[in-house]
C-alpha positions as CSV (number, residue, x, y, z in Angstrom):
1,M,101.0,232.3,70.9
2,T,102.6,229.3,72.4
3,A,102.5,225.9,70.7
4,P,99.5,223.8,71.4
5,L,99.9,221.0,73.9
6,V,98.4,217.9,72.5
7,G,98.0,214.6,74.3
8,V,98.4,211.2,72.7
9,L,96.7,208.3,74.5
10,A,99.6,206.0,75.3
11,L,98.1,202.9,76.8
12,Q,98.9,200.7,73.8
13,G,99.3,201.0,70.0
14,G,100.9,203.5,67.7
15,F,101.2,206.5,69.9
16,G,104.9,207.2,69.3
17,A,104.4,207.7,65.5
18,H,101.6,210.2,66.1
19,A,103.7,212.1,68.6
20,R,106.5,212.4,66.0
21,V,104.2,213.8,63.4
22,L,102.6,216.3,65.9
23,R,106.1,217.4,67.1
24,S,107.2,217.9,63.4
25,L,104.2,220.2,63.0
26,G,105.2,222.4,66.0
27,A,103.0,220.9,68.7
28,E,104.1,220.1,72.2
29,V,103.1,216.5,73.0
30,R,102.3,214.7,76.2
31,E,101.7,210.9,76.5
32,V,98.4,210.3,78.3
33,R,98.1,207.3,80.6
34,T,96.2,208.6,83.6
35,P,93.5,211.2,84.2
36,R,96.0,213.7,85.4
37,D,97.8,213.6,82.1
38,L,94.7,215.3,80.5
39,D,95.2,218.5,82.6
40,G,96.0,221.5,80.4
41,L,95.8,219.7,77.1
42,D,94.5,221.6,74.0
43,G,93.6,218.4,72.1
44,L,94.0,214.6,72.2
45,V,94.9,211.9,69.7
46,M,93.5,208.4,70.3
47,P,95.8,206.2,68.1
48,G,95.4,202.8,66.5
49,G,96.2,199.7,68.4
50,E,94.1,196.9,69.9
51,S,90.8,198.4,71.0
52,T,90.0,195.7,73.7
53,T,93.4,196.2,75.3
54,M,93.0,200.0,75.1
55,T,89.5,199.7,76.6
56,L,90.9,197.7,79.5
57,G,93.6,200.3,80.1
58,I,91.0,203.1,80.1
59,E,89.0,201.1,82.7
60,R,92.1,200.2,84.8
61,E,93.3,203.9,84.9
62,G,89.9,205.4,85.5
63,L,90.1,207.4,82.2
64,A,86.5,207.0,80.8
65,E,84.9,209.8,82.7
66,P,87.9,212.2,82.4
67,L,87.9,211.6,78.7
68,R,84.1,212.3,78.5
69,A,84.7,215.5,80.5
70,F,87.6,216.5,78.2
71,H,85.2,216.1,75.2
72,G,82.5,217.9,77.1
73,A,84.8,220.9,77.5
74,G,84.9,221.2,73.7
75,K,88.5,220.0,73.3
76,P,89.3,218.4,69.9
77,I,89.9,214.6,69.7
78,F,91.3,212.8,66.7
79,G,90.7,209.0,66.8
80,T,92.5,206.8,64.3
81,C,91.7,203.1,63.7
82,A,91.1,201.7,67.2
83,G,90.7,205.3,68.4
84,L,87.6,205.5,66.1
85,I,86.2,202.4,67.8
86,L,86.8,203.9,71.3
87,L,84.9,207.0,70.3
88,D,81.7,205.1,69.3
89,R,78.4,204.6,71.1
90,D,79.5,201.1,72.4
91,H,82.7,202.3,74.0
92,L,83.2,205.9,75.3
93,D,80.0,207.1,73.6
94,L,81.5,210.4,72.5
95,M,80.6,210.2,68.9
96,D,77.2,209.2,67.4
97,I,78.6,206.3,65.5
98,V,78.8,202.5,65.7
99,A,82.1,200.9,64.5
100,E,82.7,197.4,63.3
101,R,86.1,196.1,64.3
102,N,88.4,194.4,61.8
103,A,85.7,195.1,59.2
104,F,88.0,194.8,56.2
105,G,89.5,191.5,57.5
106,R,92.6,190.3,59.3
107,Q,96.1,191.7,59.1
108,L,96.8,189.9,55.8
109,H,94.0,191.9,54.3
110,S,95.7,195.2,55.0
111,F,95.7,197.6,52.0
112,E,96.2,201.2,50.9
113,E,93.6,203.4,49.2
114,D,93.5,207.0,47.9
115,L,90.7,208.9,49.6
116,E,89.3,212.3,48.6
117,F,88.4,214.6,51.6
118,P,86.2,217.6,51.2
119,D,87.9,220.9,51.8
120,M,91.3,219.4,51.7
121,D,93.8,220.7,49.1
122,G,96.6,218.7,47.6
123,G,94.7,215.8,46.1
124,P,93.7,212.5,47.6
125,V,95.0,211.2,51.0
126,R,96.9,207.9,50.8
127,A,95.3,205.8,53.5
128,V,96.9,202.8,55.1
129,F,94.3,200.3,56.5
130,I,95.5,197.6,58.9
131,R,92.7,195.5,60.5
132,A,90.6,198.6,60.1
133,P,87.1,199.3,61.3
134,W,84.4,201.0,59.4
135,I,81.4,202.9,60.5
136,T,78.2,200.8,60.4
137,E,75.8,203.5,61.7
138,H,75.9,207.2,62.4
139,G,73.6,209.8,63.6
140,P,72.4,212.9,61.7
141,G,75.0,215.2,63.3
142,V,77.9,213.1,61.9
143,E,79.5,214.2,58.6
144,V,80.9,211.3,56.6
145,L,84.2,212.6,55.0
146,A,85.4,209.5,53.1
147,A,84.3,206.0,52.3
148,V,85.7,202.8,50.8
149,D,83.3,200.7,48.8
150,G,80.4,202.7,50.2
151,R,81.5,202.1,53.8
152,P,82.3,205.2,55.9
153,V,85.9,205.3,57.0
154,A,86.3,209.0,58.1
155,A,83.8,211.2,59.9
156,R,83.5,214.4,61.8
157,Q,81.1,215.5,64.5
158,G,81.8,218.8,66.3
159,T,85.3,218.7,67.6
160,L,85.7,215.0,66.9
161,L,87.5,213.6,63.9
162,A,87.6,209.8,63.5
163,I,89.2,207.8,60.7
164,S,89.7,204.1,60.2
165,F,93.2,204.2,58.9
166,H,96.8,205.2,60.0
167,P,97.8,208.7,58.8
168,E,100.9,208.5,61.0
169,L,102.4,205.7,58.8
170,G,102.7,207.8,55.6
171,D,104.4,211.0,54.5
172,D,101.1,213.0,54.3
173,D,100.6,215.1,57.4
174,R,97.4,216.9,56.2
175,L,95.0,215.1,58.6
176,H,97.3,215.9,61.6
177,R,97.5,219.5,60.3
178,A,93.7,219.7,60.0
179,F,93.4,218.4,63.6
180,L,95.9,221.0,64.8
181,N,94.0,223.7,62.9
182,Q,90.9,222.7,64.9
183,V,92.9,222.7,68.1
184,G,94.1,226.3,67.3
185,A,90.6,227.4,66.4
186,V,89.2,226.1,69.7
187,R,92.1,227.7,71.7
188,N,91.3,231.0,70.0
189,G,87.6,230.8,70.9
190,G,86.5,229.7,67.4
């Protein structure tokens, strides 16, 4: 089987680091800036960055409805930090969550935390939080995967995976691997 073709939303933010991790895991990567860039993708990463700037870019490029259609087709989407915000009810409304921006504070309040994920071998994931959101509300179909001080920072709903932190900044590629495993399962009809 051919390598999965995964898009990385490249309007602003940390898209280059995600692309490097995905390529190191054997995926083909395409930067997504316009609706046409979504054609033929097996999955999509929505990276961290500045959510207002990214929202304006989505509006400018006419990407909102194509992103909703991409999700409606059952394609996996992995949102990190600002990507989590974009997935919420108040933005693209793809995931049944509400996010609070900069919930842990400003840049100087950045921190790292070890998080346990269910069904993930290898011990805790070292999470890098930079002006990170958290999930303030979620619907019954959302599975919370990890929390910091009781605040949800990672969740899954169907083919959507959303986390508040930056897995692309560390050496641990297990969350990207989990995303690519889901991409593979969907490609194989699972």
